[in-house]
C-alpha positions in Angstrom: 46.5 40.4 66.4 43.0 39.1 67.4 44.4 37.8 70.8 46.1 41.2 71.4 42.9 43.1 70.7 40.9 40.8 72.9 43.4 41.2 75.7 43.4 44.9 75.4 39.6 45.0 75.4 39.5 43.0 78.6 42.1 45.2 80.2 40.3 48.4 79.3 37.0 46.9 80.4 38.5 46.0 83.8 39.9 49.5 84.2 36.5 51.1 83.4 34.8 48.7 85.8 37.3 49.5 88.5 36.8 53.2 88.1 33.0 52.9 88.1 33.1 50.8 91.2 35.4 53.3 92.9 33.1 56.2 92.0 30.2 54.5 93.8 31.9 55.1 97.2 30.5 58.2 98.9 32.9 58.4 101.9 36.6 58.7 102.0 38.9 58.1 105.0 42.7 58.3 105.1 45.9 57.8 107.1 47.7 61.0 108.1 51.3 61.4 106.9 53.3 63.6 109.3 57.0 64.6 109.8 59.4 63.7 112.5 60.6 60.2 111.5 57.8 58.3 113.2 56.2 55.4 111.3 53.0 57.1 110.2 52.7 54.3 107.5 52.2 51.5 110.1 49.2 49.2 110.0 48.9 48.9 106.2 45.9 46.7 106.2 44.0 48.3 109.0 41.9 51.0 107.3 40.9 48.8 104.3 39.7 46.1 106.8 37.9 48.6 108.9 36.2 50.2 105.9 35.0 46.7 104.7 33.7 45.9 108.2 31.8 49.1 108.4 30.3 48.7 104.9 29.2 45.2 105.8 27.9 45.9 109.3 26.8 49.5 109.7 25.6 50.3 106.2 28.3 52.8 105.3 29.7 53.3 101.9 33.4 53.8 102.5 36.2 53.6 99.9 38.4 50.7 101.2 41.6 52.0 99.5 44.4 52.7 101.9 44.5 56.4 101.1 47.2 58.7 102.5 47.0 62.5 103.1 49.7 64.9 104.2 48.9 66.9 107.2 49.6 70.2 105.5 47.7 69.4 102.4 44.4 71.1 101.4 43.2 67.6 100.4 42.8 66.9 104.2 39.3 68.5 103.8 38.2 65.7 101.4 38.1 63.2 104.2 35.5 62.6 106.9 37.9 60.6 109.2 41.6 60.9 109.5 43.7 58.2 111.2 47.1 58.9 112.8 49.2 56.1 114.2 52.9 55.2 114.8 55.4 54.3 117.5 57.8 57.2 117.4 58.4 60.9 116.9 55.8 63.2 115.5 56.5 66.8 114.4 53.9 69.3 113.3 55.1 72.6 111.7 53.1 75.7 112.5 51.4 75.5 109.1 50.7 71.8 109.7 49.1 72.6 113.0 47.0 75.4 111.5 45.8 73.2 108.6 44.8 70.4 111.0 43.1 72.9 113.3 41.1 74.4 110.5 40.1 70.9 109.3 38.9 69.9 112.7 37.0 73.0 113.6 35.3 72.8 110.1 33.8 69.4 110.9 36.6 67.0 110.4 37.6 64.2 112.8 41.0 62.9 113.9 41.5 59.5 115.4 44.9 59.1 117.1 45.8 55.5 117.7 48.8 54.8 120.0 50.7 52.0 118.4 53.0 52.0 121.4 55.4 54.8 122.2 53.4 57.6 120.6 52.1 59.3 123.7 54.9 61.6 124.7 55.2 63.0 121.2 51.6 63.4 120.2 50.5 65.3 123.3 53.1 67.9 122.6 52.2 68.3 119.0 48.4 68.5 119.6 49.2 71.4 121.9 50.3 73.3 118.7 46.9 72.5 117.2 44.8 73.4 120.2 47.0 75.4 122.7 43.9 76.3 124.7 42.7 72.8 125.1 43.8 69.5 126.8 43.0 65.9 126.3 40.3 64.8 128.7 39.4 61.2 129.4 36.0 60.4 128.1 33.5 58.7 130.4 32.2 55.2 129.5 28.8 56.8 129.0 30.1 58.9 126.1 28.2 58.2 122.8 31.3 57.1 121.0 31.2 53.9 123.1 27.5 53.2 122.2 27.1 54.4 118.6 26.4 51.0 117.1 28.0 48.5 119.4 27.9 48.9 123.2 31.2 49.1 125.1 30.0 49.5 128.7 33.6 49.5 130.0 34.9 51.9 127.4 37.8 51.3 125.1 38.7 47.6 124.6 42.2 46.4 125.4 43.6 44.8 122.2 47.4 44.6 122.9 49.2 44.5 126.2 51.8 47.2 125.7 52.7 48.3 129.3 49.8 46.4 130.8 48.0 49.6 131.6 44.2 49.7 131.1 43.1 51.1 127.7 42.0 54.7 127.9 40.0 56.9 125.5 40.9 60.6 125.5 39.3 63.4 123.6 39.7 67.0 122.6 36.5 68.9 122.7 36.2 72.1 120.7 33.1 74.2 121.6 31.5 71.1 123.0 32.2 68.9 120.0 34.6 65.9 120.1 37.0 66.7 117.2 39.8 64.3 118.2 39.6 60.8 119.8 42.8 59.3 121.2 42.9 55.6 121.8 45.7 55.0 124.3 47.2 51.6 125.5 44.7 49.8 123.3 46.1 49.5 119.8 42.9 49.3 117.8 44.7 49.5 114.5 46.6 46.3 115.1 43.3 44.6 115.8 42.0 45.8 112.5 44.9 44.4 110.5 44.8 41.0 108.7 44.7 38.2 111.3 47.9 36.7 109.9 50.0 39.8 110.9 49.5 39.8 114.6 47.6 36.5 115.0 45.1 38.1 117.4 42.2 35.9 118.6 39.1 36.6 116.5 37.3 37.9 119.6 39.9 40.6 120.0 39.7 41.5 116.3 36.0 41.7 116.5 36.1 44.0 119.5 38.7 46.2 117.7 36.6 46.4 114.5 33.4 47.1 116.4 35.0 49.9 118.3 36.4 51.2 115.1 32.9 51.2 113.6 31.7 53.2 116.5 34.4 55.8 115.9 33.7 56.0 112.2 29.9 56.3 112.9 30.5 59.1 115.3 32.9 60.9 112.9 30.3 60.8 110.1 27.6 62.4 112.2 28.9 65.9 111.8 30.8 65.7 108.5 
């Protein structure tokens, strides 16, 4: 009985400690769950690693849990930064598009990260969100490339994909960058555990530093 009580006490103490630790985080970020059959769930270790890198290097206080939020959910508004990735089809319903638009024009930030093969789908769906706006390529002088770490040549190239240069696109609503689209770069793969893609540490460092810039930019207006 004494062993059982001691074990139970230790377990409950661990749970309380975990909850107290979790409550100390002031910033929440999440991966966006969408419809259409595409693998929205890709890059499982990416956001936790990015959160830890940001907490260690730019003084942020981000919850490192791999949180997931559905595009049509009111919980979308709880997050300062939303990450969308995948390789395949993406479908936004009208209500999904309306909810995402309201989130973005209210101060939220969406980072779309092409994990290869996303481009032809996401451009069509983002037109449902902002039919009056188009993606524009951001100049290398844009603040997102110089928030904390300097990227004088813009978005770093992490994975080869089609061998095209990495490009950073944006949607600007009333002059504010509400959506950043990293194309032909694959930042998320660079954020993942090194054992998954076996990227050189220099590439992982560049990916994480660019991710920290994006997070820092997203937090400015939230």
